All heavy atoms as a GROMACS GRO file, in nm:
protein
  585
    1MET      N    1  -6.337   4.167   1.011
    1MET     CA    2  -6.408   4.294   1.011
    1MET      C    3  -6.437   4.342   0.869
    1MET      O    4  -6.533   4.408   0.846
    1MET     CB    5  -6.326   4.397   1.089
    1MET     CG    6  -6.403   4.522   1.121
    1MET     SD    7  -6.543   4.495   1.229
    1MET     CE    8  -6.480   4.544   1.384
    2LYS      N    9  -6.352   4.306   0.773
    2LYS     CA   10  -6.372   4.349   0.636
    2LYS      C   11  -6.495   4.285   0.574
    2LYS      O   12  -6.560   4.343   0.489
    2LYS     CB   13  -6.248   4.316   0.552
    2LYS     CG   14  -6.129   4.400   0.586
    2LYS     CD   15  -6.012   4.364   0.498
    2LYS     CE   16  -5.892   4.449   0.533
    2LYS     NZ   17  -5.779   4.417   0.447
    3ARG      N   18  -6.532   4.166   0.618
    3ARG     CA   19  -6.647   4.097   0.561
    3ARG      C   20  -6.778   4.161   0.609
    3ARG      O   21  -6.880   4.150   0.545
    3ARG     CB   22  -6.644   3.950   0.599
    3ARG     CG   23  -6.523   3.880   0.542
    3ARG     CD   24  -6.519   3.737   0.583
    3ARG     NE   25  -6.621   3.664   0.509
    3ARG     CZ   26  -6.666   3.545   0.541
    3ARG    NH1   27  -6.619   3.485   0.649
    3ARG    NH2   28  -6.756   3.485   0.469
    4LEU      N   29  -6.779   4.226   0.721
    4LEU     CA   30  -6.899   4.287   0.777
    4LEU      C   31  -6.940   4.413   0.700
    4LEU      O   32  -7.058   4.441   0.684
    4LEU     CB   33  -6.876   4.321   0.924
    4LEU     CG   34  -6.994   4.376   1.002
    4LEU    CD1   35  -7.107   4.274   1.003
    4LEU    CD2   36  -6.953   4.410   1.143
    5THR      N   37  -6.846   4.487   0.648
    5THR     CA   38  -6.874   4.613   0.580
    5THR      C   39  -6.966   4.597   0.458
    5THR      O   40  -7.065   4.670   0.448
    5THR     CB   41  -6.743   4.683   0.540
    5THR    OG1   42  -6.662   4.696   0.656
    5THR    CG2   43  -6.769   4.819   0.482
    6PRO      N   44  -6.944   4.504   0.365
    6PRO     CA   45  -7.038   4.489   0.253
    6PRO      C   46  -7.179   4.453   0.298
    6PRO      O   47  -7.278   4.496   0.239
    6PRO     CB   48  -6.976   4.377   0.169
    6PRO     CG   49  -6.833   4.376   0.205
    6PRO     CD   50  -6.827   4.419   0.348
    7CYS      N   51  -7.190   4.374   0.405
    7CYS     CA   52  -7.321   4.336   0.457
    7CYS      C   53  -7.397   4.459   0.506
    7CYS      O   54  -7.515   4.476   0.479
    7CYS     CB   55  -7.304   4.235   0.570
    7CYS     SG   56  -7.459   4.178   0.640
    8LEU      N   57  -7.328   4.547   0.578
    8LEU     CA   58  -7.392   4.669   0.627
    8LEU      C   59  -7.433   4.760   0.512
    8LEU      O   60  -7.538   4.823   0.515
    8LEU     CB   61  -7.298   4.743   0.723
    8LEU     CG   62  -7.274   4.675   0.857
    8LEU    CD1   63  -7.170   4.752   0.938
    8LEU    CD2   64  -7.402   4.661   0.935
    9ARG      N   65  -7.350   4.768   0.409
    9ARG     CA   66  -7.384   4.850   0.293
    9ARG      C   67  -7.509   4.798   0.225
    9ARG      O   68  -7.594   4.874   0.184
    9ARG     CB   69  -7.267   4.853   0.195
    9ARG     CG   70  -7.154   4.941   0.238
    9ARG     CD   71  -7.049   4.950   0.131
    9ARG     NE   72  -6.930   5.012   0.184
    9ARG     CZ   73  -6.808   4.984   0.146
    9ARG    NH1   74  -6.787   4.892   0.054
    9ARG    NH2   75  -6.706   5.046   0.200
   10ARG      N   76  -7.521   4.666   0.211
   10ARG     CA   77  -7.639   4.609   0.148
   10ARG      C   78  -7.764   4.637   0.231
   10ARG      O   79  -7.870   4.664   0.177
   10ARG     CB   80  -7.621   4.458   0.131
   10ARG     CG   81  -7.547   4.424   0.003
   10ARG     CD   82  -7.542   4.277  -0.020
   10ARG     NE   83  -7.406   4.235   0.009
   10ARG     CZ   84  -7.369   4.131   0.078
   10ARG    NH1   85  -7.459   4.050   0.126
   10ARG    NH2   86  -7.244   4.104   0.100
   11GLN      N   87  -7.752   4.632   0.362
   11GLN     CA   88  -7.868   4.659   0.447
   11GLN      C   89  -7.914   4.804   0.432
   11GLN      O   90  -8.034   4.830   0.426
   11GLN     CB   91  -7.835   4.628   0.592
   11GLN     CG   92  -7.830   4.480   0.622
   11GLN     CD   93  -7.799   4.453   0.768
   11GLN    OE1   94  -7.768   4.543   0.845
   11GLN    NE2   95  -7.809   4.326   0.806
   12LYS      N   96  -7.822   4.897   0.426
   12LYS     CA   97  -7.860   5.037   0.408
   12LYS      C   98  -7.928   5.056   0.273
   12LYS      O   99  -8.025   5.130   0.260
   12LYS     CB  100  -7.739   5.129   0.421
   12LYS     CG  101  -7.692   5.145   0.564
   12LYS     CD  102  -7.581   5.247   0.574
   12LYS     CE  103  -7.539   5.262   0.718
   12LYS     NZ  104  -7.437   5.364   0.735
   13HIS      N  105  -7.877   4.990   0.172
   13HIS     CA  106  -7.937   4.998   0.038
   13HIS      C  107  -8.078   4.940   0.040
   13HIS      O  108  -8.172   4.997  -0.014
   13HIS     CB  109  -7.849   4.924  -0.064
   13HIS     CG  110  -7.899   4.933  -0.204
   13HIS    ND1  111  -7.903   5.052  -0.273
   13HIS    CD2  112  -7.949   4.838  -0.286
   13HIS    CE1  113  -7.953   5.029  -0.392
   13HIS    NE2  114  -7.982   4.900  -0.403
   14LEU      N  115  -8.096   4.828   0.109
   14LEU     CA  116  -8.228   4.766   0.122
   14LEU      C  117  -8.323   4.856   0.200
   14LEU      O  118  -8.441   4.869   0.165
   14LEU     CB  119  -8.215   4.630   0.189
   14LEU     CG  120  -8.344   4.551   0.208
   14LEU    CD1  121  -8.408   4.520   0.073
   14LEU    CD2  122  -8.317   4.422   0.284
   15GLN      N  123  -8.273   4.920   0.305
   15GLN     CA  124  -8.356   5.011   0.384
   15GLN      C  125  -8.407   5.127   0.298
   15GLN      O  126  -8.523   5.167   0.308
   15GLN     CB  127  -8.278   5.066   0.503
   15GLN     CG  128  -8.252   4.963   0.610
   15GLN     CD  129  -8.161   5.014   0.719
   15GLN    OE1  130  -8.107   5.125   0.711
   15GLN    NE2  131  -8.141   4.934   0.823
   16LYS      N  132  -8.323   5.180   0.211
   16LYS     CA  133  -8.363   5.290   0.123
   16LYS      C  134  -8.471   5.244   0.026
   16LYS      O  135  -8.567   5.316   0.000
   16LYS     CB  136  -8.243   5.344   0.046
   16LYS     CG  137  -8.148   5.424   0.131
   16LYS     CD  138  -8.031   5.474   0.048
   16LYS     CE  139  -7.931   5.548   0.134
   16LYS     NZ  140  -7.815   5.593   0.057
   17ILE      N  141  -8.457   5.123  -0.027
   17ILE     CA  142  -8.556   5.071  -0.121
   17ILE      C  143  -8.691   5.053  -0.052
   17ILE      O  144  -8.795   5.094  -0.104
   17ILE     CB  145  -8.508   4.937  -0.182
   17ILE    CG1  146  -8.389   4.961  -0.274
   17ILE    CG2  147  -8.620   4.867  -0.257
   17ILE    CD1  148  -8.320   4.835  -0.322
   18VAL      N  149  -8.691   4.998   0.067
   18VAL     CA  150  -8.816   4.977   0.142
   18VAL      C  151  -8.879   5.111   0.177
   18VAL      O  152  -9.000   5.131   0.162
   18VAL     CB  153  -8.790   4.893   0.268
   18VAL    CG1  154  -8.912   4.891   0.359
   18VAL    CG2  155  -8.750   4.752   0.230
   19LEU      N  156  -8.798   5.207   0.220
   19LEU     CA  157  -8.850   5.339   0.254
   19LEU      C  158  -8.913   5.407   0.133
   19LEU      O  159  -9.022   5.465   0.143
   19LEU     CB  160  -8.738   5.426   0.312
   19LEU     CG  161  -8.778   5.564   0.360
   19LEU    CD1  162  -8.880   5.554   0.472
   19LEU    CD2  163  -8.657   5.641   0.406
   20MET      N  164  -8.848   5.400   0.018
   20MET     CA  165  -8.902   5.462  -0.102
   20MET      C  166  -9.033   5.395  -0.146
   20MET      O  167  -9.122   5.459  -0.200
   20MET     CB  168  -8.800   5.455  -0.216
   20MET     CG  169  -8.675   5.538  -0.188
   20MET     SD  170  -8.711   5.711  -0.158
   20MET     CE  171  -8.735   5.766  -0.323
   21ALA      N  172  -9.045   5.266  -0.120
   21ALA     CA  173  -9.167   5.195  -0.155
   21ALA      C  174  -9.282   5.232  -0.062
   21ALA      O  175  -9.398   5.237  -0.103
   21ALA     CB  176  -9.144   5.044  -0.153
   22LEU      N  177  -9.251   5.260   0.065
   22LEU     CA  178  -9.355   5.289   0.163
   22LEU      C  179  -9.396   5.435   0.173
   22LEU      O  180  -9.504   5.466   0.223
   22LEU     CB  181  -9.310   5.240   0.302
   22LEU     CG  182  -9.296   5.090   0.318
   22LEU    CD1  183  -9.245   5.058   0.457
   22LEU    CD2  184  -9.429   5.021   0.294
   23LEU      N  185  -9.314   5.526   0.127
   23LEU     CA  186  -9.346   5.669   0.140
   23LEU      C  187  -9.478   5.708   0.076
   23LEU      O  188  -9.555   5.783   0.137
   23LEU     CB  189  -9.231   5.754   0.083
   23LEU     CG  190  -9.114   5.775   0.179
   23LEU    CD1  191  -9.006   5.858   0.112
   23LEU    CD2  192  -9.158   5.841   0.307
   24PRO      N  193  -9.512   5.663  -0.044
   24PRO     CA  194  -9.643   5.701  -0.100
   24PRO      C  195  -9.760   5.654  -0.013
   24PRO      O  196  -9.857   5.726   0.005
   24PRO     CB  197  -9.644   5.633  -0.237
   24PRO     CG  198  -9.502   5.614  -0.271
   24PRO     CD  199  -9.431   5.590  -0.142
   25ALA      N  200  -9.750   5.536   0.043
   25ALA     CA  201  -9.857   5.486   0.130
   25ALA      C  202  -9.868   5.570   0.257
   25ALA      O  203  -9.978   5.598   0.303
   25ALA     CB  204  -9.832   5.340   0.164
   26LEU      N  205  -9.756   5.610   0.314
   26LEU     CA  206  -9.760   5.693   0.434
   26LEU      C  207  -9.820   5.829   0.406
   26LEU      O  208  -9.889   5.886   0.490
   26LEU     CB  209  -9.619   5.708   0.492
   26LEU     CG  210  -9.556   5.580   0.548
   26LEU    CD1  211  -9.412   5.606   0.588
   26LEU    CD2  212  -9.637   5.530   0.665
   27ALA      N  213  -9.796   5.884   0.289
   27ALA     CA  214  -9.854   6.013   0.252
   27ALA      C  215 -10.006   6.003   0.244
   27ALA      O  216 -10.077   6.096   0.283
   27ALA     CB  217  -9.796   6.061   0.120
   28LEU      N  218 -10.057   5.892   0.195
   28LEU     CA  219 -10.202   5.875   0.186
   28LEU      C  220 -10.265   5.861   0.323
   28LEU      O  221 -10.376   5.908   0.347
   28LEU     CB  222 -10.236   5.751   0.102
   28LEU     CG  223 -10.205   5.761  -0.047
   28LEU    CD1  224 -10.230   5.626  -0.113
   28LEU    CD2  225 -10.289   5.869  -0.112
   29LEU      N  226 -10.195   5.798   0.417
   29LEU     CA  227 -10.250   5.778   0.550
   29LEU      C  228 -10.242   5.902   0.638
   29LEU      O  229 -10.309   5.909   0.739
   29LEU     CB  230 -10.176   5.663   0.619
   29LEU     CG  231 -10.200   5.525   0.560
   29LEU    CD1  232 -10.115   5.422   0.632
   29LEU    CD2  233 -10.346   5.487   0.568
   30SER      N  234 -10.164   6.000   0.599
   30SER     CA  235 -10.147   6.118   0.684
   30SER      C  236 -10.270   6.209   0.683
   30SER      O  237 -10.290   6.286   0.774
   30SER     CB  238 -10.023   6.197   0.642
   30SER     OG  239 -10.041   6.249   0.513
   31SER      N  240 -10.352   6.201   0.579
   31SER     CA  241 -10.473   6.283   0.576
   31SER      C  242 -10.579   6.218   0.665
   31SER      O  243 -10.598   6.097   0.662
   31SER     CB  244 -10.526   6.298   0.433
   31SER     OG  245 -10.560   6.172   0.381
   32PRO      N  246 -10.648   6.297   0.746
   32PRO     CA  247 -10.746   6.239   0.838
   32PRO      C  248 -10.866   6.182   0.763
   32PRO      O  249 -10.915   6.240   0.667
   32PRO     CB  250 -10.787   6.358   0.926
   32PRO     CG  251 -10.757   6.478   0.845
   32PRO     CD  252 -10.641   6.442   0.757
   33LEU      N  253 -10.910   6.068   0.807
   33LEU     CA  254 -11.029   6.006   0.749
   33LEU      C  255 -11.152   6.070   0.811
   33LEU      O  256 -11.156   6.100   0.929
   33LEU     CB  257 -11.027   5.856   0.775
   33LEU     CG  258 -10.908   5.783   0.716
   33LEU    CD1  259 -10.913   5.635   0.754
   33LEU    CD2  260 -10.902   5.797   0.566
   34GLN      N  261 -11.254   6.089   0.732
   34GLN     CA  262 -11.374   6.158   0.779
   34GLN      C  263 -11.497   6.067   0.783
   34GLN      O  264 -11.607   6.115   0.803
   34GLN     CB  265 -11.403   6.278   0.688
   34GLN     CG  266 -11.291   6.380   0.684
   34GLN     CD  267 -11.270   6.448   0.817
   34GLN    OE1  268 -11.363   6.480   0.887
   34GLN    NE2  269 -11.145   6.469   0.853
   35ALA      N  270 -11.481   5.939   0.759
   35ALA     CA  271 -11.596   5.848   0.754
   35ALA      C  272 -11.644   5.817   0.896
   35ALA      O  273 -11.585   5.739   0.966
   35ALA     CB  274 -11.559   5.721   0.680
   36ASN      N  275 -11.750   5.881   0.936
   36ASN     CA  276 -11.812   5.856   1.065
   36ASN      C  277 -11.961   5.834   1.045
   36ASN      O  278 -12.021   5.890   0.954
   36ASN     CB  279 -11.795   5.977   1.158
   36ASN     CG  280 -11.659   5.982   1.223
   36ASN    OD1  281 -11.599   5.879   1.250
   36ASN    ND2  282 -11.610   6.102   1.248
   37PRO      N  283 -12.022   5.754   1.131
   37PRO     CA  284 -12.167   5.743   1.126
   37PRO      C  285 -12.229   5.877   1.168
   37PRO      O  286 -12.165   5.956   1.237
   37PRO     CB  287 -12.199   5.632   1.225
   37PRO     CG  288 -12.082   5.625   1.316
   37PRO     CD  289 -11.964   5.670   1.236
   38SER      N  290 -12.351   5.902   1.127
   38SER     CA  291 -12.416   6.028   1.165
   38SER      C  292 -12.560   6.001   1.204
   38SER      O  293 -12.619   5.900   1.168
   38SER     CB  294 -12.411   6.128   1.050
   38SER     OG  295 -12.480   6.080   0.938
   39GLY      N  296 -12.616   6.096   1.276
   39GLY     CA  297 -12.757   6.087   1.315
   39GLY      C  298 -12.784   5.980   1.418
   39GLY      O  299 -12.886   5.911   1.410
   40GLY      N  300 -12.695   5.964   1.516
   40GLY     CA  301 -12.713   5.861   1.617
   40GLY      C  302 -12.822   5.897   1.717
   40GLY      O  303 -12.830   6.009   1.766
   41LEU      N  304 -12.907   5.798   1.746
   41LEU     CA  305 -13.015   5.816   1.844
   41LEU      C  306 -13.011   5.699   1.941
   41LEU      O  307 -13.023   5.583   1.900
   41LEU     CB  308 -13.151   5.822   1.774
   41LEU     CG  309 -13.273   5.832   1.863
   41LEU    CD1  310 -13.273   5.964   1.939
   41LEU    CD2  311 -13.400   5.818   1.781
   42VAL      N  312 -12.991   5.727   2.069
   42VAL     CA  313 -12.988   5.623   2.171
   42VAL      C  314 -13.131   5.580   2.198
   42VAL      O  315 -13.214   5.660   2.241
   42VAL     CB  316 -12.919   5.673   2.300
   42VAL    CG1  317 -12.916   5.565   2.406
   42VAL    CG2  318 -12.778   5.722   2.270
   43VAL      N  319 -13.161   5.452   2.171
   43VAL     CA  320 -13.298   5.403   2.189
   43VAL      C  321 -13.312   5.310   2.309
   43VAL      O  322 -13.424   5.282   2.352
   43VAL     CB  323 -13.349   5.331   2.061
   43VAL    CG1  324 -13.363   5.430   1.948
   43VAL    CG2  325 -13.260   5.216   2.023
   44ASN      N  326 -13.200   5.264   2.364
   44ASN     CA  327 -13.207   5.181   2.484
   44ASN      C  328 -13.076   5.198   2.560
   44ASN      O  329 -12.970   5.204   2.502
   44ASN     CB  330 -13.229   5.034   2.448
   44ASN     CG  331 -13.266   4.950   2.568
   44ASN    OD1  332 -13.289   5.001   2.677
   44ASN    ND2  333 -13.270   4.819   2.549
   45GLY      N  334 -13.085   5.204   2.692
   45GLY     CA  335 -12.967   5.226   2.773
   45GLY      C  336 -12.932   5.373   2.775
   45GLY      O  337 -13.015   5.459   2.745
   46SER      N  338 -12.809   5.402   2.809
   46SER     CA  339 -12.766   5.540   2.818
   46SER      C  340 -12.628   5.556   2.755
   46SER      O  341 -12.535   5.481   2.787
   46SER     CB  342 -12.764   5.585   2.964
   46SER     OG  343 -12.726   5.720   2.974
   47ALA      N  344 -12.616   5.655   2.666
   47ALA     CA  345 -12.488   5.685   2.601
   47ALA      C  346 -12.491   5.828   2.552
   47ALA      O  347 -12.598   5.884   2.527
   47ALA     CB  348 -12.464   5.590   2.484
   48THR      N  349 -12.373   5.887   2.542
   48THR     CA  350 -12.362   6.020   2.482
   48THR      C  351 -12.280   6.008   2.354
   48THR      O  352 -12.185   5.930   2.348
   48THR     CB  353 -12.293   6.120   2.578
   48THR    OG1  354 -12.162   6.073   2.609
   48THR    CG2  355 -12.373   6.138   2.706
   49ILE      N  356 -12.319   6.085   2.254
   49ILE     CA  357 -12.253   6.082   2.124
   49ILE      C  358 -12.195   6.219   2.098
   49ILE      O  359 -12.266   6.320   2.101
   49ILE     CB  360 -12.353   6.043   2.013
   49ILE    CG1  361 -12.416   5.907   2.045
   49ILE    CG2  362 -12.283   6.040   1.878
   49ILE    CD1  363 -12.533   5.872   1.956
   50GLY      N  364 -12.062   6.225   2.072
   50GLY     CA  365 -11.996   6.352   2.044
   50GLY      C  366 -12.034   6.406   1.907
   50GLY      O  367 -12.105   6.342   1.830
   51ASP      N  368 -11.981   6.524   1.875
   51ASP     CA  369 -12.017   6.590   1.750
   51ASP      C  370 -11.941   6.539   1.628
   51ASP      O  371 -11.981   6.564   1.515
   51ASP     CB  372 -11.998   6.742   1.762
   51ASP     CG  373 -11.860   6.780   1.808
   51ASP    OD1  374 -11.768   6.698   1.798
   51ASP    OD2  375 -11.844   6.893   1.855
   52GLY      N  376 -11.831   6.470   1.646
   52GLY     CA  377 -11.756   6.415   1.534
   52GLY      C  378 -11.674   6.516   1.456
   52GLY      O  379 -11.629   6.488   1.346
   53LEU      N  380 -11.652   6.633   1.513
   53LEU     CA  381 -11.572   6.734   1.444
   53LEU      C  382 -11.426   6.691   1.437
   53LEU      O  383 -11.376   6.628   1.528
   53LEU     CB  384 -11.583   6.869   1.515
   53LEU     CG  385 -11.720   6.936   1.511
   53LEU    CD1  386 -11.720   7.066   1.591
   53LEU    CD2  387 -11.762   6.963   1.368
   54GLY      N  388 -11.360   6.725   1.329
   54GLY     CA  389 -11.220   6.690   1.312
   54GLY      C  390 -11.198   6.543   1.282
   54GLY      O  391 -11.087   6.494   1.294
   55GLY      N  392 -11.303   6.472   1.245
   55GLY     CA  393 -11.288   6.332   1.211
   55GLY      C  394 -11.289   6.237   1.329
   55GLY      O  395 -11.271   6.118   1.312
   56HIS      N  396 -11.312   6.289   1.449
   56HIS     CA  397 -11.312   6.205   1.569
   56HIS      C  398 -11.452   6.203   1.629
   56HIS      O  399 -11.505   6.307   1.668
   56HIS     CB  400 -11.213   6.256   1.674
   56HIS     CG  401 -11.072   6.258   1.623
   56HIS    ND1  402 -10.995   6.147   1.614
   56HIS    CD2  403 -10.997   6.359   1.576
   56HIS    CE1  404 -10.878   6.178   1.565
   56HIS    NE2  405 -10.875   6.307   1.540
   57LEU      N  406 -11.511   6.087   1.636
   57LEU     CA  407 -11.643   6.071   1.695
   57LEU      C  408 -11.626   5.997   1.827
   57LEU      O  409 -11.566   5.890   1.832
   57LEU     CB  410 -11.734   5.991   1.602
   57LEU     CG  411 -11.875   5.963   1.654
   57LEU    CD1  412 -11.953   6.094   1.669
   57LEU    CD2  413 -11.947   5.868   1.562
   58SER      N  414 -11.679   6.055   1.934
   58SER     CA  415 -11.669   5.988   2.063
   58SER      C  416 -11.807   5.940   2.107
   58SER      O  417 -11.906   6.011   2.093
   58SER     CB  418 -11.610   6.082   2.169
   58SER     OG  419 -11.694   6.192   2.189
   59ILE      N  420 -11.811   5.817   2.155
   59ILE     CA  421 -11.934   5.759   2.208
   59ILE      C  422 -11.901   5.710   2.348
   59ILE      O  423 -11.813   5.625   2.366
   59ILE     CB  424 -11.984   5.642   2.122
   59ILE    CG1  425 -12.009   5.689   1.979
   59ILE    CG2  426 -12.110   5.580   2.183
   59ILE    CD1  427 -12.031   5.578   1.881
   60ASN      N  428 -11.968   5.765   2.448
   60ASN     CA  429 -11.948   5.724   2.587
   60ASN      C  430 -12.071   5.647   2.632
   60ASN      O  431 -12.180   5.703   2.643
   60ASN     CB  432 -11.924   5.845   2.677
   60ASN     CG  433 -11.794   5.914   2.646
   60ASN    OD1  434 -11.693   5.849   2.625
   60ASN    ND2  435 -11.797   6.045   2.640
   61GLN      N  436 -12.050   5.517   2.656
   61GLN     CA  437 -12.160   5.433   2.700
   61GLN      C  438 -12.168   5.441   2.851
   61GLN      O  439 -12.071   5.411   2.922
   61GLN     CB  440 -12.135   5.290   2.653
   61GLN     CG  441 -12.251   5.198   2.678
   61GLN     CD  442 -12.231   5.063   2.612
   61GLN    OE1  443 -12.168   5.055   2.507
   61GLN    NE2  444 -12.284   4.960   2.674
   62LEU      N  445 -12.283   5.481   2.904
   62LEU     CA  446 -12.298   5.505   3.047
   62LEU      C  447 -12.363   5.389   3.121
   62LEU      O  448 -12.363   5.386   3.244
   62LEU     CB  449 -12.378   5.634   3.069
   62LEU     CG  450 -12.319   5.757   2.999
   62LEU    CD1  451 -12.414   5.875   3.008
   62LEU    CD2  452 -12.183   5.792   3.056
   63THR      N  453 -12.424   5.295   3.050
   63THR     CA  454 -12.482   5.175   3.110
   63THR      C  455 -12.414   5.053   3.049
   63THR      O  456 -12.342   5.063   2.950
   63THR     CB  457 -12.635   5.169   3.084
   63THR    OG1  458 -12.658   5.174   2.943
   63THR    CG2  459 -12.707   5.284   3.151
   64ASP      N  460 -12.437   4.936   3.109
   64ASP     CA  461 -12.369   4.816   3.060
   64ASP      C  462 -12.418   4.775   2.921
   64ASP      O  463 -12.347   4.704   2.850
   64ASP     CB  464 -12.381   4.701   3.160
   64ASP     CG  465 -12.525   4.657   3.183
   64ASP    OD1  466 -12.616   4.738   3.161
   64ASP    OD2  467 -12.545   4.542   3.224
   65LYS      N  468 -12.537   4.819   2.882
   65LYS     CA  469 -12.589   4.789   2.748
   65LYS      C  470 -12.651   4.916   2.690
   65LYS      O  471 -12.715   4.992   2.762
   65LYS     CB  472 -12.695   4.679   2.753
   65LYS     CG  473 -12.642   4.547   2.801
   65LYS     CD  474 -12.752   4.445   2.810
   65LYS     CE  475 -12.696   4.316   2.869
   65LYS     NZ  476 -12.802   4.217   2.891
   66ALA      N  477 -12.630   4.936   2.562
   66ALA     CA  478 -12.690   5.052   2.494
   66ALA      C  479 -12.715   5.014   2.349
   66ALA      O  480 -12.640   4.938   2.289
   66ALA     CB  481 -12.600   5.174   2.502
   67ILE      N  482 -12.823   5.068   2.294
   67ILE     CA  483 -12.855   5.049   2.153
   67ILE      C  484 -12.863   5.186   2.088
   67ILE      O  485 -12.933   5.276   2.138
   67ILE     CB  486 -12.989   4.974   2.134
   67ILE    CG1  487 -12.981   4.835   2.197
   67ILE    CG2  488 -13.026   4.966   1.987
   67ILE    CD1  489 -13.113   4.761   2.198
   68ILE      N  490 -12.790   5.202   1.977
   68ILE     CA  491 -12.789   5.329   1.905
   68ILE      C  492 -12.836   5.302   1.762
   68ILE      O  493 -12.782   5.215   1.694
   68ILE     CB  494 -12.648   5.392   1.903
   68ILE    CG1  495 -12.599   5.416   2.046
   68ILE    CG2  496 -12.648   5.521   1.822
   68ILE    CD1  497 -12.455   5.460   2.055
   69ASN      N  498 -12.937   5.373   1.720
   69ASN     CA  499 -12.981   5.367   1.580
   69ASN      C  500 -12.915   5.483   1.506
   69ASN      O  501 -12.922   5.598   1.549
   69ASN     CB  502 -13.133   5.380   1.569
   69ASN     CG  503 -13.204   5.251   1.607
   69ASN    OD1  504 -13.144   5.144   1.606
   69ASN    ND2  505 -13.331   5.262   1.641
   70TRP      N  506 -12.850   5.451   1.393
   70TRP     CA  507 -12.780   5.551   1.314
   70TRP      C  508 -12.859   5.586   1.189
   70TRP      O  509 -12.912   5.498   1.121
   70TRP     CB  510 -12.641   5.499   1.275
   70TRP     CG  511 -12.552   5.475   1.392
   70TRP    CD1  512 -12.528   5.356   1.452
   70TRP    CD2  513 -12.479   5.572   1.466
   70TRP    NE1  514 -12.443   5.373   1.559
   70TRP    CE2  515 -12.411   5.504   1.569
   70TRP    CE3  516 -12.464   5.710   1.454
   70TRP    CZ2  517 -12.329   5.570   1.660
   70TRP    CZ3  518 -12.382   5.774   1.545
   70TRP    CH2  519 -12.316   5.706   1.646
   71GLU      N  520 -12.869   5.715   1.160
   71GLU     CA  521 -12.933   5.761   1.036
   71GLU      C  522 -12.850   5.723   0.914
   71GLU      O  523 -12.902   5.681   0.812
   71GLU     CB  524 -12.951   5.913   1.042
   71GLU     CG  525 -13.023   5.971   0.923
   71GLU     CD  526 -13.036   6.121   0.938
   71GLU    OE1  527 -13.073   6.167   1.047
   71GLU    OE2  528 -13.009   6.190   0.839
   72ASP      N  529 -12.717   5.737   0.925
   72ASP     CA  530 -12.627   5.705   0.815
   72ASP      C  531 -12.502   5.640   0.870
   72ASP      O  532 -12.440   5.691   0.963
   72ASP     CB  533 -12.590   5.833   0.738
   72ASP     CG  534 -12.498   5.804   0.620
   72ASP    OD1  535 -12.526   5.707   0.547
   72ASP    OD2  536 -12.401   5.879   0.602
   73PHE      N  537 -12.467   5.526   0.813
   73PHE     CA  538 -12.348   5.453   0.858
   73PHE      C  539 -12.270   5.406   0.735
   73PHE      O  540 -12.240   5.289   0.719
   73PHE     CB  541 -12.390   5.333   0.944
   73PHE     CG  542 -12.284   5.288   1.040
   73PHE    CD1  543 -12.280   5.338   1.168
   73PHE    CD2  544 -12.188   5.197   1.002
   73PHE    CE1  545 -12.183   5.297   1.258
   73PHE    CE2  546 -12.089   5.155   1.091
   73PHE     CZ  547 -12.088   5.205   1.219
   74SER      N  548 -12.243   5.499   0.646
   74SER     CA  549 -12.174   5.463   0.522
   74SER      C  550 -12.037   5.531   0.516
   74SER      O  551 -12.008   5.624   0.590
   74SER     CB  552 -12.257   5.505   0.402
   74SER     OG  553 -12.279   5.644   0.403
   75ILE      N  554 -11.953   5.481   0.425
   75ILE     CA  555 -11.819   5.536   0.407
   75ILE      C  556 -11.813   5.600   0.269
   75ILE      O  557 -11.849   5.538   0.169
   75ILE     CB  558 -11.713   5.426   0.420
   75ILE    CG1  559 -11.719   5.366   0.561
   75ILE    CG2  560 -11.574   5.478   0.390
   75ILE    CD1  561 -11.629   5.248   0.583
   76SER      N  562 -11.768   5.724   0.263
   76SER     CA  563 -11.759   5.797   0.137
   76SER      C  564 -11.649   5.742   0.048
   76SER      O  565 -11.557   5.674   0.094
   76SER     CB  566 -11.734   5.945   0.164
   76SER     OG  567 -11.835   6.000   0.242
   77ALA      N  568 -11.654   5.774  -0.079
   77ALA     CA  569 -11.551   5.731  -0.174
   77ALA      C  570 -11.416   5.787  -0.131
   77ALA      O  571 -11.406   5.902  -0.091
   77ALA     CB  572 -11.586   5.779  -0.314
   78GLY      N  573 -11.313   5.705  -0.138
   78GLY     CA  574 -11.179   5.748  -0.103
   78GLY      C  575 -11.146   5.740   0.044
   78GLY      O  576 -11.039   5.781   0.087
   79GLU      N  577 -11.236   5.691   0.127
   79GLU     CA  578 -11.210   5.682   0.270
   79GLU      C  579 -11.208   5.537   0.312
   79GLU      O  580 -11.271   5.454   0.258
   79GLU     CB  581 -11.314   5.757   0.350
   79GLU     CG  582 -11.310   5.904   0.326
   79GLU     CD  583 -11.400   5.982   0.419
   79GLU    OE1  584 -11.516   5.948   0.434
   79GLU    OE2  585 -11.350   6.078   0.475
   0.00000   0.00000   0.00000
């Protein structure tokens, strides 16, 4: 049982190191991304396009095939 204790201590130390390394990355991911296409126009088939507020864009395709032409489909700097 005495040999197991140093192993557990090393694992906790390793867990702290990994956590400290990952925290900055997690902080960056917590902000919502806002990169959505805009100006969608359904030109074939049937689909509805949501407003994209809050960083969430919903597209509901109502037929088995749909074509959407987008006015802008770019990603802003930092997203």
